[in-house]
C-alpha positions as CSV (number, residue, x, y, z in Angstrom):
1,M,0.0,0.1,-0.1
2,P,1.3,3.2,-0.9
3,T,2.2,5.6,1.5
4,A,1.8,9.4,1.4
5,S,5.8,9.9,0.8
6,S,5.7,6.9,-1.6
7,P,5.0,7.7,-4.9
8,R,1.9,6.0,-6.6
9,P,2.5,3.6,-9.4
10,S,1.2,5.1,-12.6
11,P,-1.4,3.0,-14.2
12,K,-0.1,1.0,-17.5
13,P,-1.0,2.3,-20.5
14,S,-3.4,0.1,-22.1
15,S,-1.5,-1.3,-25.1
16,P,-3.6,-3.4,-28.0
17,T,-3.5,-6.9,-27.5
18,P,-1.1,-8.8,-30.1
19,S,-3.9,-10.0,-32.3
20,R,-5.2,-6.0,-32.6
21,R,-1.7,-5.1,-33.3
22,H,-1.1,-7.6,-35.8
23,A,-4.7,-6.6,-37.8
24,R,-3.7,-3.5,-39.6
25,P,-0.2,-5.0,-41.3
26,I,-2.1,-8.6,-42.0
27,A,-4.8,-6.6,-43.6
28,A,-2.3,-4.4,-45.6
29,G,-0.3,-7.4,-46.8
30,L,-3.7,-9.5,-48.0
31,L,-4.8,-5.9,-49.3
32,I,-1.6,-6.1,-51.5
33,A,-2.2,-10.0,-52.6
34,Y,-5.9,-9.3,-53.3
35,S,-5.5,-5.9,-55.2
36,L,-2.7,-7.7,-57.4
37,V,-5.5,-10.6,-58.1
38,V,-8.2,-7.7,-59.0
39,L,-5.6,-6.5,-61.5
40,L,-5.1,-9.4,-63.3
41,I,-8.9,-9.9,-63.8
42,V,-9.6,-6.6,-64.7
43,A,-6.6,-5.8,-67.0
44,W,-7.1,-9.2,-69.0
45,P,-7.5,-8.3,-72.5
46,T,-10.8,-10.3,-72.8
47,P,-13.6,-10.9,-70.2
48,V,-12.4,-13.5,-67.7
49,D,-15.7,-15.3,-67.8
50,A,-15.4,-15.7,-71.6
51,P,-14.3,-19.4,-71.3
52,S,-17.2,-20.1,-69.0
53,H,-19.8,-18.3,-70.6
54,S,-21.5,-21.2,-72.1
55,T,-21.5,-23.5,-68.9
56,L,-23.0,-20.9,-66.7
57,L,-26.0,-20.4,-69.4
58,A,-26.1,-23.8,-69.6
59,L,-26.6,-24.3,-65.6
60,L,-29.0,-21.2,-65.5
61,R,-31.2,-22.7,-68.4
62,A,-31.0,-26.3,-66.2
63,V,-31.8,-24.5,-63.0
64,H,-34.9,-22.5,-64.9
65,K,-36.2,-25.8,-66.1
66,L,-36.8,-26.8,-62.6
67,H,-38.4,-23.5,-62.0
68,V,-35.7,-22.2,-59.8
69,L,-34.4,-18.9,-59.6
70,M,-36.4,-18.1,-62.6
71,F,-35.5,-14.6,-61.6
72,I,-31.7,-15.1,-61.9
73,N,-30.2,-14.2,-65.6
74,Y,-26.5,-13.9,-66.6
75,A,-26.3,-10.4,-66.3
76,Q,-27.4,-10.7,-62.8
77,V,-24.9,-13.5,-62.1
78,E,-22.5,-10.9,-63.5
79,F,-23.6,-8.2,-61.4
80,L,-23.2,-10.4,-58.1
81,A,-20.2,-11.1,-59.1
82,N,-18.4,-7.8,-59.5
83,V,-20.4,-7.0,-55.8
84,A,-18.4,-10.2,-54.8
85,M,-15.2,-9.1,-55.9
86,F,-15.0,-5.8,-53.9
87,V,-16.2,-7.2,-50.6
88,P,-12.5,-8.2,-49.7
89,L,-11.3,-5.0,-50.8
90,G,-14.0,-2.7,-49.1
91,L,-13.3,-5.0,-45.8
92,L,-9.4,-4.7,-45.8
93,I,-9.2,-1.1,-46.6
94,G,-12.1,-0.8,-43.8
95,V,-10.0,-2.6,-41.6
96,L,-6.7,-0.4,-42.4
97,F,-8.6,2.7,-41.8
98,G,-10.4,1.5,-38.5
99,R,-13.7,1.6,-37.5
100,H,-14.3,5.3,-37.3
101,R,-13.5,5.9,-41.0
102,W,-14.5,2.8,-42.8
103,G,-16.3,5.2,-45.2
104,F,-13.3,5.8,-46.7
105,A,-13.1,2.4,-48.1
106,V,-16.3,3.0,-50.1
107,L,-14.8,6.4,-51.5
108,I,-11.6,4.5,-52.3
109,C,-12.9,1.8,-53.9
110,F,-15.7,3.9,-55.8
111,G,-12.8,5.9,-57.2
112,V,-10.5,2.4,-58.4
113,S,-13.8,1.2,-60.0
114,S,-14.5,4.5,-61.7
115,L,-10.9,4.2,-63.0
116,I,-10.7,0.5,-63.9
117,E,-14.2,0.7,-66.0
118,T,-12.8,3.9,-67.6
119,A,-9.8,1.8,-68.4
120,Q,-11.6,-1.0,-70.1
121,F,-13.9,1.0,-71.9
122,F,-11.0,3.2,-73.7
123,L,-8.0,1.0,-73.5
124,L,-9.1,-2.5,-73.7
125,P,-11.3,-3.2,-76.9
126,G,-12.5,-6.7,-75.7
127,R,-14.0,-5.5,-72.4
128,Y,-16.7,-3.3,-71.3
129,G,-16.4,-0.5,-68.9
130,T,-19.9,-0.2,-67.7
131,V,-21.8,2.3,-64.9
132,D,-23.2,-1.0,-63.7
133,D,-19.6,-2.3,-62.5
134,V,-19.0,0.7,-60.8
135,I,-22.5,0.4,-59.0
136,A,-21.7,-3.1,-58.4
137,N,-18.1,-2.6,-57.3
138,T,-19.0,0.0,-55.0
139,L,-22.0,-1.7,-53.5
140,G,-19.3,-4.8,-52.9
141,A,-17.1,-2.4,-50.8
142,L,-19.7,-1.0,-49.1
143,V,-20.9,-4.5,-47.6
144,G,-16.9,-5.2,-46.9
145,A,-16.6,-1.8,-45.4
146,L,-19.8,-2.5,-43.0
147,L,-18.3,-5.9,-42.1
148,A,-15.1,-3.9,-41.3
149,R,-16.7,-1.8,-38.9
150,A,-18.7,-4.5,-37.1
151,W,-15.7,-6.5,-36.7
152,L,-13.7,-3.5,-35.7
153,R,-16.4,-2.6,-33.2
154,R,-16.8,-6.2,-31.8
155,R,-13.2,-6.1,-31.1
156,A,-13.1,-2.7,-29.6
157,D,-15.8,-4.0,-27.0
């Protein structure tokens, strides 16, 4: 027990747990790796789904014959694939920015997606740069950023 003449022990500064300390560097490494994969996909001279296009259409026809998922067509599958491709980007950038600035992940992904689609439109004659893809990519980034926010909030509690 400290006396009036002895110094009080100073409270230990709360340091992040090892898992918290490592979350951002891990997210940064994963972001770099995943960004390279996305770059390869979006810079490919032809649509990456071209080899599987007929297989996917046959699968959709088979499912439709069973009267299942009648509302799903190829354009919707492609839209959902674009959403799915940007969920990890939104998540990883959201983790890097933290739970209070997760919205920047959505803005960054919107800008990156806009640049990608513009480049595809003007520079890759075999590709199609569309506004729909920017919307889908941004939606995916939003989902990812919200997941990052929820995960970071849970870890802070």
